C-alpha positions in Angstrom: 8.5 37.6 31.2 4.9 38.1 30.2 3.5 36.8 26.9 -0.2 36.4 26.1 -2.0 34.5 23.3 -5.7 33.6 22.6 -7.1 30.5 21.2 -9.8 27.9 21.0 -9.8 24.9 23.4 -9.9 21.6 21.5 -9.9 18.0 22.7 -6.4 16.6 23.7 -5.3 13.0 23.4 -6.4 12.6 27.1 -3.0 11.2 28.2 -2.7 13.9 30.9 -6.2 13.3 32.0 -5.4 9.6 32.6 -2.7 10.9 35.0 -5.3 13.0 36.9 -4.5 16.3 35.2 -7.0 18.6 33.5 -5.4 19.1 30.1 -6.5 21.2 27.1 -5.0 21.7 23.7 -5.3 25.2 22.3 -5.7 26.1 18.6 -4.2 29.5 18.5 -5.7 32.5 16.8 -4.2 33.1 13.3 -1.0 35.2 13.4 -0.2 34.3 17.0 3.4 33.9 18.0 4.7 31.9 20.9 7.8 31.9 23.2 10.5 29.2 22.6 9.3 25.6 23.0 9.4 24.5 26.6 7.4 24.4 29.9 6.0 27.6 31.4 4.0 28.7 34.4 1.1 30.9 33.6 -2.6 31.6 33.8 -5.6 30.3 31.9 -8.4 32.8 31.6 -11.8 31.8 30.5 -15.0 33.9 30.4 -15.5 33.4 34.2 -12.4 31.9 35.7 -8.7 32.5 36.0 -6.6 29.4 36.8 -3.0 28.8 37.5 -1.6 26.6 34.8 1.4 24.7 33.4 1.9 25.4 29.7 3.7 23.1 27.3 4.8 24.4 23.9 6.2 21.9 21.5 5.8 18.4 20.2 5.3 15.2 22.3 8.1 13.4 20.4 8.0 10.6 23.0 4.5 9.8 21.8 4.7 10.7 18.1 2.5 13.8 18.5 2.8 16.9 16.4 3.8 20.3 17.8 1.1 21.8 20.0 0.2 24.1 22.8 -1.1 22.2 25.8 -2.4 23.6 29.1 -2.6 21.6 32.4 -4.5 22.7 35.5 -3.0 20.7 38.3 -5.5 19.0 40.7 -8.5 19.9 38.6 -10.1 17.1 36.6 -13.7 18.4 36.3 -13.0 21.3 34.0 -14.7 21.5 30.6 -13.7 24.4 28.4 -13.9 22.6 25.1 -15.1 24.9 22.3 -14.4 28.0 24.4 -12.0 30.8 23.5 -9.4 31.3 26.2 -6.5 33.6 27.0 -3.1 32.2 28.1 -0.6 34.3 29.9 3.0 33.0 30.2 4.6 34.2 33.5 7.8 32.2 33.8 9.9 29.8 31.8 10.4 26.6 33.8 12.5 24.4 31.4 13.3 23.7 27.8 11.9 20.8 25.8 13.5 17.5 26.6 13.4 15.1 23.6 13.0 11.4 24.4 11.4 8.4 22.9 9.8 5.8 25.0 8.8 2.3 23.9 6.4 1.8 26.9 5.0 3.9 29.7 
């Protein structure tokens, strides 16, 4: 499986960063299409870096968030790509979306 999209990095809600993960929300280029909602392994490509990434497609129903594309780069908290255009390559599907609602974390 290989799928690639481009988009602009926008500020997330910072929940993932509070857990020690570098997390970025991506506003996709118009006309972009995505694989089925779920969690994927892939690559985040910026102007000067290529980073292994976890990619989440779909809403964060547990937190009342709308559907979105979110990228996490494990172990890296000092990344700042906000306002940059990036390329995301999906390499492998890891799991489907699990819908749960939590009253507390």
